[in-house]
C-alpha positions as CSV (number, residue, x, y, z in Angstrom):
1,M,99.0,65.4,106.2
2,D,102.3,65.9,108.0
3,T,104.2,69.2,108.3
4,F,107.7,69.4,107.2
5,L,110.2,72.2,107.6
6,F,113.2,73.1,105.5
7,L,115.8,75.1,107.3
8,L,117.2,77.3,104.6
9,G,120.8,78.5,104.0
10,R,122.0,82.1,104.1
11,T,120.2,83.2,101.0
12,P,116.6,82.3,101.9
13,E,115.2,83.9,98.8
14,L,117.3,81.8,96.4
15,S,116.6,78.7,98.6
16,V,112.9,79.2,98.3
17,R,113.1,79.7,94.6
18,E,114.9,76.4,94.4
19,L,112.3,74.6,96.5
20,V,109.4,76.0,94.3
21,S,111.2,74.9,91.2
22,C,111.4,71.4,92.7
23,Q,107.6,71.3,93.2
24,L,108.0,71.9,96.9
25,E,105.4,74.6,97.2
26,G,104.8,75.8,100.7
27,K,105.2,79.0,102.7
28,L,107.9,80.9,104.4
29,L,107.1,80.3,108.1
30,R,109.9,82.6,109.7
31,D,113.0,84.0,108.2
32,Q,114.9,80.9,107.2
33,I,112.1,78.3,107.8
34,Y,110.0,76.9,104.9
35,Q,107.0,74.8,105.5
36,V,105.4,72.1,103.3
37,E,102.6,69.8,103.9
38,R,103.0,66.2,102.7
39,D,101.3,62.8,103.2
40,A,103.1,60.6,105.8
41,A,103.8,58.1,103.1
42,D,105.9,60.7,101.1
43,E,108.4,61.0,103.9
44,A,111.1,58.9,102.3
45,A,110.9,60.5,99.0
46,L,111.0,63.8,100.5
47,I,114.3,63.0,102.3
48,E,115.7,61.8,99.0
49,Q,114.6,65.1,97.3
50,F,116.1,67.1,100.1
51,Q,119.4,65.6,99.4
52,Q,119.4,67.0,95.9
53,L,118.9,70.4,97.0
54,G,121.7,73.1,97.3
55,G,120.1,75.6,99.5
56,S,118.5,73.8,102.4
57,L,120.5,72.9,105.5
58,K,118.2,70.6,107.4
59,L,114.9,68.8,106.9
60,L,112.6,68.6,109.9
61,K,109.4,67.0,110.7
62,V,106.9,68.6,113.0
63,V,106.1,66.3,116.0
64,G,104.2,68.7,118.3
65,Q,102.4,72.1,118.1
66,F,101.5,74.1,121.1
67,T,99.8,77.3,121.7
68,D,100.5,79.5,124.8
69,L,103.2,77.0,125.9
70,A,104.4,77.9,129.5
71,E,108.2,78.0,129.9
72,E,107.9,75.8,132.9
73,D,106.2,73.1,130.9
74,L,108.7,73.2,128.0
75,S,111.2,70.8,129.6
76,K,108.3,68.3,130.4
77,Y,107.3,68.1,126.7
78,V,110.9,67.6,125.7
79,T,111.2,64.8,128.2
80,A,108.0,63.1,127.2
81,Y,109.1,63.2,123.5
82,L,112.5,61.6,124.3
83,A,110.9,59.0,126.7
84,Q,109.7,57.0,123.6
85,F,113.3,56.1,122.7
86,D,115.4,53.3,124.3
87,R,118.7,54.8,125.8
88,P,118.5,57.9,123.5
89,T,121.5,60.1,122.7
90,F,119.8,63.4,122.2
91,A,120.3,67.1,121.5
92,V,118.0,70.1,121.6
93,G,118.1,73.2,119.4
94,E,116.1,76.4,119.8
95,L,115.2,78.7,117.2
96,F,113.8,82.3,117.7
97,R,114.0,82.0,121.5
98,E,117.0,84.3,122.2
99,T,115.2,86.2,124.9
100,F,114.3,83.0,126.8
101,P,116.5,80.9,129.1
102,K,118.2,78.1,127.4
103,I,116.7,74.6,127.9
104,Q,118.8,72.7,130.4
105,L,119.8,69.2,129.0
106,T,121.0,68.0,132.4
107,D,117.4,68.6,133.7
108,I,116.0,66.6,130.7
109,K,118.6,63.8,131.5
110,Q,117.6,63.7,135.1
111,A,113.8,63.6,134.3
112,L,114.5,60.6,131.9
113,K,116.6,59.0,134.6
114,E,113.7,59.3,137.1
115,Q,111.5,57.4,134.6
116,G,114.2,54.6,134.4
117,I,115.6,55.7,131.0
118,S,119.3,56.0,130.5
119,S,120.3,58.8,128.2
120,R,123.2,60.8,126.8
121,F,123.0,64.4,125.5
122,I,125.3,66.3,123.2
123,D,125.7,70.0,123.9
124,A,125.0,72.1,120.9
125,P,124.8,75.7,119.8
126,R,121.5,77.3,120.6
127,E,120.3,76.7,117.1
128,G,121.2,73.0,117.1
129,L,123.8,70.6,116.1
130,S,125.9,71.0,113.0
131,A,125.7,68.7,110.1
132,A,129.2,67.4,110.7
133,V,128.0,66.0,114.1
134,L,124.7,64.7,112.8
135,L,126.2,63.0,109.8
136,H,128.5,61.0,111.9
137,Q,126.7,60.3,115.1
138,E,123.3,58.7,116.0
139,V,121.4,61.5,117.7
140,E,117.8,62.3,118.2
141,E,117.8,66.0,117.7
142,L,114.6,68.0,118.7
143,I,114.4,71.5,117.6
144,V,112.0,74.0,119.5
145,I,110.8,76.7,117.3
146,R,109.0,79.9,118.6
147,V,106.9,80.8,115.6
148,S,105.0,83.6,117.4
149,E,104.1,84.7,120.9
150,S,101.4,82.0,121.0
151,Q,102.7,79.2,118.8
152,T,105.6,76.9,119.4
153,L,106.6,73.8,117.3
154,F,108.6,70.8,118.2
155,A,110.3,69.3,115.1
156,K,112.7,66.3,114.8
157,T,115.6,66.4,112.3
158,L,115.1,63.9,109.5
159,A,118.1,64.9,107.3
160,V,121.0,67.2,107.0
161,Q,123.0,68.4,104.1
162,D,125.9,66.0,103.3
163,I,128.6,68.5,103.9
164,D,131.3,65.9,103.3
165,D,130.0,65.4,99.8
166,W,129.8,69.1,99.1
167,T,133.3,69.6,100.4
168,R,134.6,66.7,98.3
169,R,133.4,68.4,95.0
170,D,134.4,71.9,96.2
171,R,138.0,71.1,97.5
172,E,139.1,67.7,96.1
173,K,138.5,68.2,92.5
174,P,141.9,68.4,90.7
175,Y,141.5,71.7,88.9
176,A,140.6,75.0,90.4
177,D,141.6,78.7,89.5
178,R,140.7,80.8,92.6
179,K,142.2,83.9,90.9
180,K,139.2,84.0,88.7
181,G,136.6,83.6,91.4
182,M,134.7,80.4,91.9
183,L,131.0,79.6,91.9
184,P,130.2,77.6,95.1
185,P,128.9,74.2,94.3
186,K,125.7,74.8,96.4
187,V,124.9,77.9,94.4
188,A,125.6,76.1,91.0
189,R,123.2,73.2,92.3
190,M,120.5,75.7,93.1
191,M,120.8,77.2,89.7
192,V,120.6,73.9,88.1
193,N,117.5,72.9,90.1
194,I,115.9,76.2,89.2
195,G,116.6,75.7,85.5
196,L,115.4,72.1,85.5
197,G,112.2,73.2,87.2
198,E,111.6,76.0,84.7
199,L,112.3,73.6,81.8
200,N,109.8,71.0,83.1
201,K,107.2,73.7,82.9
202,V,107.5,74.2,79.2
203,S,109.1,71.1,77.8
204,D,109.1,67.2,78.3
205,T,112.5,66.8,76.5
206,A,115.5,65.5,78.4
207,P,117.8,68.3,79.7
208,V,120.8,69.4,77.9
209,V,122.8,71.9,80.0
210,Y,125.3,74.2,78.3
211,D,127.6,76.4,80.2
212,P,129.5,78.8,77.8
213,F,131.7,80.1,80.6
214,C,132.5,76.7,82.2
215,G,135.6,77.8,84.2
216,S,136.4,74.8,86.3
217,G,133.2,73.0,85.5
218,T,131.3,73.5,88.6
219,V,127.9,74.0,86.8
220,L,128.6,71.0,84.6
221,M,129.4,68.8,87.6
222,E,126.2,69.7,89.6
223,A,124.2,69.2,86.5
224,A,125.7,65.9,85.6
225,C,125.2,64.7,89.3
226,L,121.4,65.2,88.5
227,G,121.6,63.2,85.4
228,A,121.7,65.9,82.7
229,T,123.7,65.7,79.5
230,V,126.3,68.7,79.8
231,I,128.2,70.8,77.3
232,G,130.8,73.3,78.3
233,S,133.0,75.8,76.6
234,D,135.4,78.6,77.7
235,L,137.7,81.0,75.9
236,D,140.5,79.9,78.1
237,Q,142.2,76.8,77.2
238,N,143.4,76.0,80.8
239,S,139.7,76.1,81.8
240,V,138.7,73.7,79.1
241,A,141.5,71.3,80.0
242,G,140.7,71.7,83.7
243,S,137.0,71.2,83.3
244,T,137.6,68.1,81.3
245,T,139.9,66.7,84.1
246,N,137.3,67.6,86.7
247,M,134.5,65.8,84.8
248,E,136.7,62.7,84.6
249,W,137.4,62.9,88.3
250,L,133.6,63.2,89.0
251,A,132.8,60.2,86.9
252,D,135.6,58.2,88.6
253,T,134.9,59.4,92.2
254,Y,131.1,58.8,92.0
255,Q,131.3,55.7,89.7
256,M,128.8,57.4,87.3
257,D,128.4,57.6,83.6
258,V,128.9,61.4,82.5
259,D,127.8,62.6,79.1
260,S,129.9,65.7,78.6
261,T,131.4,67.7,75.7
262,I,133.9,70.5,76.5
263,F,135.6,72.7,73.9
264,Q,137.4,76.0,73.6
265,A,135.4,78.9,72.1
266,D,134.6,82.6,72.4
267,V,131.0,82.9,73.8
268,T,130.1,85.3,70.9
269,H,131.3,83.0,68.2
270,V,130.0,79.5,69.3
271,H,128.3,77.7,66.4
272,A,125.7,74.9,66.6
273,D,128.0,72.4,64.9
274,Q,130.4,72.7,67.7
275,L,127.8,71.2,70.0
276,D,127.0,67.5,69.9
277,Q,123.3,68.3,70.5
278,A,121.3,71.4,70.8
279,P,121.0,72.7,74.6
280,N,117.6,73.5,76.0
281,L,119.1,74.9,79.2
282,I,121.8,77.4,79.6
283,I,123.2,77.7,83.1
284,T,126.2,80.0,83.6
285,E,128.2,82.6,85.4
286,P,129.9,84.7,82.8
287,F,133.3,86.4,83.5
288,L,132.6,89.1,86.1
289,G,135.8,91.1,85.7
290,K,138.3,91.7,88.5
291,Q,137.3,90.3,91.8
292,K,138.0,93.6,93.7
293,P,137.8,96.6,91.2
294,T,138.3,100.0,92.7
295,P,135.5,102.5,92.6
296,H,136.9,104.4,89.6
297,Q,137.4,101.2,87.6
298,L,133.6,100.0,88.0
299,P,132.2,102.2,85.1
300,N,134.6,100.6,82.6
301,V,134.1,97.2,84.1
302,F,130.3,97.2,83.7
303,R,130.6,98.8,80.1
304,G,132.7,95.8,79.2
305,M,130.4,93.3,80.8
306,E,127.4,94.9,79.0
307,K,129.1,94.3,75.7
308,L,130.0,90.7,76.6
309,Y,126.5,89.9,77.8
310,L,124.7,91.4,74.8
311,G,127.1,89.5,72.5
312,A,126.4,86.2,74.3
313,F,122.5,86.6,74.3
314,R,122.7,87.5,70.5
315,Q,124.7,84.4,69.8
316,W,122.7,82.0,71.8
317,R,119.6,82.6,69.5
318,H,121.3,80.4,67.0
319,L,121.9,77.5,69.5
320,L,118.6,77.4,71.3
321,A,115.2,75.9,70.4
322,D,112.0,77.7,71.5
323,N,111.2,77.3,75.1
324,S,114.7,77.0,76.2
325,I,115.6,78.3,79.7
326,I,118.6,80.5,80.7
327,V,119.8,80.8,84.3
328,I,122.4,83.3,84.4
329,I,124.3,85.5,86.9
330,F,124.4,89.3,86.3
331,P,126.9,91.5,88.2
332,L,125.7,94.1,90.6
333,S,127.8,96.7,92.7
334,Q,126.3,98.8,95.4
335,D,128.7,101.0,97.3
336,G,126.2,103.5,98.9
337,K,127.1,106.2,96.4
338,N,127.0,104.6,93.0
339,N,125.1,101.5,91.9
340,Y,126.1,99.6,88.8
341,S,124.1,96.8,87.3
342,L,123.2,95.3,83.8
343,E,119.5,95.6,84.2
344,S,119.5,98.1,81.4
345,I,120.0,95.2,78.9
346,I,116.8,93.4,80.0
347,D,114.7,95.4,77.5
348,K,117.4,95.0,74.8
349,I,117.4,91.2,75.2
350,A,113.7,91.1,75.2
351,T,113.6,92.1,71.6
352,L,115.9,89.1,71.0
353,G,113.2,86.7,72.3
354,Y,114.3,86.6,76.0
355,T,111.7,87.1,78.8
356,A,112.4,87.2,82.4
357,T,110.4,84.6,84.3
358,S,110.8,86.1,87.7
359,E,112.6,88.8,89.6
360,P,116.3,88.2,90.2
361,C,117.6,86.7,93.5
362,L,120.7,88.3,95.1
363,Y,123.6,86.2,96.1
364,H,127.0,87.5,97.4
365,R,129.7,87.0,99.9
366,P,130.1,89.5,102.6
367,Q,132.2,92.5,101.7
368,A,132.0,91.6,98.0
369,V,132.6,94.4,95.6
370,I,130.7,92.6,92.8
371,Q,127.6,90.8,93.9
372,R,125.5,88.3,92.0
373,Q,122.0,88.6,90.7
374,I,120.6,85.3,89.5
375,W,118.1,85.8,86.6
376,T,116.0,83.3,84.9
377,F,114.8,83.8,81.2
378,K,112.8,81.8,78.8
379,F,113.7,82.0,75.1
380,K,111.3,82.1,72.3
381,K,112.3,82.9,68.7
382,P,110.9,86.3,67.8
């Protein structure tokens, strides 16, 4: 068995939830490093699976494990690894080694030269090269990871997130309304992967994803990229028109067939005959109110959202079959004095047939007044 490492994004808990949902069971090695064991023959499939993830930045393969590695021997091992390549262009990253001297790449280049090996190195931040560099240059990147005082790993970079592709869907789609706040595509992809994984546990039917607060269609786009049939609705006609345009852009840009239905509706009044087929997976970020409410506005904001959420969950009972999955964002505000959330409705919706399948994961931008809790529920008719 080989050891592979996923370098996680800035919300490790959510990234791990996505990995587990994608049947990539393993363990959190240190902070943002998640380890899985796979047969060597599975490497190509693992790289392909990595490219479907929203929350992992790099995929690494361990090529050396050392105990009690002396600092003076570190460069020798790096040199020995790079010596197997013909005229390598290389970079070296270091994780959890902030208190140690940085590995000098000029010394590595000189040691290779003494062995008759011509090489070139690319200077990188201490943690390694960015995806932008790795996507567009042929580089052998080796990451030195200090797991503990007595254990050091050498890992080579196998794959990185295609940031060009993420940027394309984030910034080049024709419709966006940033005044309403926008769910990042990577977070939407993580939510979709979590939902698909939960659905696979309870059903073998093809996924039909419904977003009843579709906005600019971010969830619909990410679900469609994974092959799901998608349905969207929104109270705002501009959002309906914009999402429709974005889905057409997605199909044209990626040369893919997109099975989508988008219509205008109030979430609390959507009826089954408005949907082409019954959804078995709801993935959504409801309207979270003003982006930057003042402290005195928060009580009313959360009272309004509680009414909205309860109305939505009640209506969804008439749309969903047993064992459907809901992945949904709940708002949370923590200002150090007063905390506001919608966790009080969990018991209420339990009586409607919704059971939380795990604890929520927190996602938020720095300094955000309204943070996001990502919950997952299974629906079963009472």
